[in-house]
N, C-alpha and C positions, 0 to 999 in steps of 0.2 A: 848277818843278813841286813841289819840296819845300816852298816857301812856301805854295803853293796847298793842298797836302794838310794842312799844319798849320792853315791858316785854316779849311778845311772841318771838321777835327776839333774845333777850338775852337767853331765855330757849332753843330756836332752836339751837343757837350757841353752847351752853354748851352740848346739846345732840349730835351735830354732832362731837364735839371734843372728847366726850366720845366714840362714835361709831368708831372714827378714831384710838383709841389707846387702846381699852379695851383688845384685844388679847395680846398686849405687856405687859399690866398690870399683866397678869397672870404669867409672868416671872419676871418683874421689881419690883413688890411689894413683897419684900422678906427681910428676915434677916437671917444671917448665922454665923457660926463659922468655921474657916479654919486653916489649918496648912500649913506653907510655909517654903521654904528654898531658899536661894540665895547666890551667890558668887560675890564679887566686887573686881575688880582689882584696886589697889591704886598705884600712881606713884610719884617718887621723883627723877627727873632727870634721872640718869642711874639706879636707883633701883626701883623694883616693889615689891608689897606685895599683898597677897591674903587674903581677909576677908570673912569667911563663916558664915552666920547667920541662925538661925532657929527661927521661930516666931509663935505666935498664933494670929489670925486675927479675929476681930469682925466687921461685916458690916450690915448696915441698908440701904435699898434702897427703893425708892418710886417714882412712876410715877402717878401724880395727873391727874384728869379727864381733866383739862384745858390744859395739855400738859406739865406742869412744872415737871422736873425731878430732884431728889435729891439723893445724895449718901454720907453717912458718914461712914468712916473706921477708926478703931483704931487697933493698933498691939502692942503686948508685945514681946520683944525679950527674948527667953528662953535660948539660947546659942549663943556665938559669939566667933570664934576662928580666929586668924590672924597669918599667917606665913610671916615673913619679914627678910631680911638681917639686921644685927645689925650695920654694918659699910658700908663703900663704897665698890664698886666692886673691888676685888682684895686685900682687906684689910686683908683677911684671918680670918676675924671674922665670926663665924658660924651664921646660921639662928636662930632667936628667934621665939618661938611660945607663943602667949599670949591668954589666955582664959578669957573672961569677964564674970561677973556675970550677971544674967537676969536683965533687965531693961526696962522701958517704951520706945517703939520705937517711937510712934507718933500717931497723929490724923489728918485726912484730910477730907475736905468736898468739894463736887462738886455740883454745881447748874447750870442747863441749861434748854433748851427748846427742846422738842422732836418734830421731823417732821416725821410722818408716811408716807410711800410711797409704791407703788406697791401693793395696796390691803392689807395692814397690814402684808406684808412679809418683808419689809425693813423699818428701822427707823434710822434717822440721828439726833444726839443730840449734838450741840455745847454747851460748858459749860465754867464756870469760877471755879477756885478752890483756896482754902487757906488751910494752914496746919501749924503744929508745929511738928518738927521731931528732934530726937536725932541724932547728928553728929557722928555716930558710927565710921566712918573712922578716923576722926581726933583724937577722944578721945582714940581709940585703939593704934594708932601709938605714939601719944604724951606720953601716959602713959608708953609704952614700952621704949621710949627714956629717961625716967626719969623725965618727965614734968607732971604737972597737969593743967587741964583747967577748969575754972569755967564757968557755964551756957553754956555748950557745946551743943547748940541746934541750929536748923535752923527755921526761920519763912519763909514759902514758899508761893508764889503767882503765878498764871499763868492761861493759857487757854488750852482747848483741845477740842476734838471732839470724839464722840463714834458712831459707826455704828453697828446696830444689824440686824441679818437676822433670821427671824422665819421660820424654816423649816416646823414645824407643831405644834400642841398643846403640844408636849412633848420635843422638841429640839429647842434651839435657840443658834446661833453662834454670837460672837461679836468681834469687834476690837476697840481698844482705843489708841489714840495718845495724849500726852499732852506735854507742854513745860512750865517749871517753873523756877522762879529765887529764889534761896535759900540764905536768909540773915543769915549769921553766927553771932549768938549773943555772942559768946565767946569774952571776952576782950583781949587785948594784955598782956597775961600772960606769964612770963618767956621769953619775946621777941617774942611770937607767936602772929601774927596779925590775925584778923578775916579773914577767907578764903571763901568768897562768891563764888557761882558757879551757872551755868545754867544747868538744868537737862532736858533731853528728855527721856520719857518712852513710849515704844510701848508694848501693851498688846494684846494677842490673847487668846480667851477662849470660853467656851460653858457652858450652863445651861441645866439641864435635869430635867423636872418635871415627876419623875418616878411614883408617885401615887398622889392622891389628897393632896395638901398642903405640900408635901415633895419635896424639890429640892436639887439636887446635882450639884456641880460646879467644874470646873477645868480651870486653866488659866496658861500661861507662859508669861514671860515678859523680855524685854531687856532695860537696862538703859545706857545712854551715858551722860557724864558730860564735860562741858567746864569751866575751871577756869575763875573767873571774878576778880581775885586779884592776885598779884605777890606772888610767893612762899615764905612763911616765913621761915626765918633762925634764929635759937637760938643757944646758946652755951651749949654744954654738954661735960664735961671733959672725955677724953678717946676716943671720937668718931673722927676718921680722918676727917670727913667732918663738925665737929662741931655740926651737927644736922639739918635736914630740915623737915618740916611737909609734910607728904604724903597727897595727895589729890586724891579724887575718879576719875577714868577714865571711866570705863565701868563695867556692871554687867549683870548677867542673873539670872533667878530664876523661881520658879513655885509655885502654891498653889492649894490645894484641899479643898473643903468646903461641909458642909451639913447644910441645913437650912429649914425654913418654908416659904411658901408664905401666903399672907393674903389679 
């Protein structure tokens, strides 16, 4: 009898959990392909640079019956252009423009637990995240200064929280905030030391279930970075300042997507 009661309680708990999040599953159980564009400001003492990236985004998201939420996103950079001054301010050296070839941008995974509130109109999901991302900022600038960097990627780890508001069965709004530590894996090449940083990303977006199993999405985001390492200085003949690595400071961007729910 005791085993039967335990089994009934377990089934009841699972059923209650499903009943508490099944309307959010209509939005969160989805996969999509998206197109994004972003611009990042890079700083180097008195010099700033602007890096503009275009990318293709692939995302798979799932909200399980028991409340566990997962999201895996990968992106491929299709174009990257950076405008920067080639020398120190007042040196008279004109601005350089560098265009990178398409390359793999990164892959990031989030895992959390969703708490539905307000009769399935509001859901709060704290999560942890890990990722591997190309350090586009440093590689662009270093290449333009005549340097090459091996293994120019970040390993990322952090935490975040996501708030979703379901207006009805067709429209859901969401806000996402995370904080990550980025471990720069590039070695001290040509005098350039690894440049770790802390990144904060704020995202606002919406999902639209326009017809059965078809979902459209849109979001905008803001990035802010704090350097966790002293600026690296290297020697480049002909540059008045010898050469200093640019580090990311802030950025904005947006993405539109089309996908399927399941």
